[in-house]
C-alpha positions, 0 to 999 in steps of 0.5 A: 798686887791688886789695882782698883782702877778708875773708881770714884774715891771718897776720902778726907773730905774730897771726892775725885776719880782715881785708882788704888794699888794694893800690895799685900795687906797695904795700900801701896799707892793712890793715883789721881786721875790726872797722874800716870799709873806707874807699877813695877811687877805683876798686878790684877785689875778691878775696873771700878768705873762708875763705882764708889770706893770708900774706906772700910767702915769701922763700927764702934759698937756691936754686940756679936753675942759670943761667948754664951749667947751664940743662939742669936748671933756669933763672931763669925756669922756677924762678922761675915754679915758685916763684911757684906755691908762694907764694915771692915773693923768692929768693936764688940761690947762686954755684955756677953756670958760671961761678962768680959770684965777681967783681962783673961775673959777679955783675951778669951774673946780675942782668941775666938775672934782670931779663929772666927772673925772675917773682919778686923776686931777689938773688944771693950772691956766691961766696968763694974762697981768693983773691978777697977783694979782689973781695968788698971791692968789694961794695955791701951796699945791693945784695947780701945777703951772701957765700957760702962753701963750707966743704966741697965740694958741687955745683960745688966751691967749697971754701974750705980755706985757713986764712989766707984764712978768717981774712982773710974773717971779719976784713975782710969786713963783709957777712953771711958765709953758709956751707956747713959740712961738714968735708972731711977727715972726709967724705974719711976716711968715703969711704975707710972705707966704700969698704974696707968695701963697694967702690965701689957704696955704697948711698945709705943710707950718705950720712948716715954719709959726710957725717956729723954729725961732719963737719957739727959740726966745720965749723960750730963752726969757723965759729962759732969764727971769727965769734965771734973777729972779731965777724963776721955769720954765717949758717949754711945748711941745718943737719941735725944735733941736735949743731949745735944747741948752737952757736946762741942764742935769748937775743937778738932776731933783729935783734940776733944776730950769728950765725944759722942756717937749716934746709931743709924736706927736713930737717924732713920726711924722715929716714934712714928714708926712703932705702929708699923715695926713694933718690937723690931725697932725696940732698942735701949735707948729708945727711938724717940720723936721726929724732932729728935731724929732731925736734931740728931741729923743736924748735929751729925752735919755740924759735928756735935756728933762725931761717930755714926755706928750701929749698936748691932744687937741681934735677938731671935724674933721669938725674943722680940715678942711681948709687951714693952717690958717683955720684948728684948731690946736690940736688933741687927744692922751691920749688913745694912748700915752703909746702904741705909746711910747712902739712901739718906745721901741720896735724899740730901740728908748727908753728903758722901763726905760726911758719911765717910768722915763719920763711919770711917775717919772719925772712929780711927781718929777718936780711938787712935786706931793704928793705920786704919779708916783712910785711903792713904799710902801705907795704910791697911787696904780696908776698902769698899766698892759700891754701885749707887745704882744697883737697887735691891730690896732686903728680904729673908733670902738675902739677910745674913744675920744668924737671927734671920731678920732685919728691921729693914726687911721689905725696904728697897735700897738703891745702893749695893756693896759690890766688894769688900777688902780686908787688910788687902784680901777680897773678902767679899766679891759680889755675893761670894766670901773668901771663907778662909780669911780671918781679920786682925786684931786692931792696935791703937796709938798712945 
């Protein structure tokens, strides 16, 4: 057994001093400061005085690039970076090579993760215009949902057939997760800016090409379909103020049929940052105006937005070169998501309790993950210990992503992740890894 003693625990809307006893892969007891600690049997002690103890983060949107794109990331390298950042569970996306659009191809990814992942894992199956019968084979106990691109992005898995869209929303009982950008709006914008600027369009035009209108038109259509068929819909990586009108905070999360996510980069960067960072902050959807960033922050705080994730999407720097239309979209984030959010907490943008709710509890509740996302007796011991006062600067020698770079390179963070437990195992310990450890496949409640 392990006792994490005298920590400042942030959990379920409260911050309090206490201790956590781990027995095997589960939390055996949570002791508050004024409670006597009673333990039968031998145990080791971690003195967490002055440190924050949080539930392990659950990142509901990552691209770890395996199989087929492992020159820029793989399940081992990126899950290793994840646990160093306090992320103990992840959902990986289907736009790999081959694309995970059949049950057999999806299970191939689970087999790879069982051998290589240092964090707990699950995978979303990809939706196409013609694989609805394959989607119906899925067991909701074993998979969090299906991923549909209602707008093309890396890997181009665009679903644009109206009849297929209606069937998917009408017939698939699983959670439908969407990337929403209207393809025709984007194509028209590309033609407009090509006529204006030629082929070599600077990246500052990216949010004008993949515009707020493109996002809203697609997200509103997804919400319309979900409302029509009473489907469960989760809209990924919201990036605009306008889209906030599509979502509601008038029900508890567990009762919502339509939910939403924002990513760390939309809360941190705005279009004013393209001049400094260029293609390093080129994502789909695009990072947009400061007014959008502020509206997204407000929506997190008032619960219009339910989850904060990363859309971790590594590319080699050589793939990020070129004009707006040539450079790859996406960037690596899982190692730095927690410390970046803690920096925003320090600035007064969010509270610690809100951070934990949106990065730990909400994903567990929304996706109905079994026994994770909280510091609770009987739950898996997925935990992260943080020193809020151990500052450091992101540099090439401490970046763990296989692609070797970060949009946060040169950024000084005040907080450091000290230790990460996955299923009760101390997998990351002040820069050292238990390389023998492998995570578990996540399971889901009906």
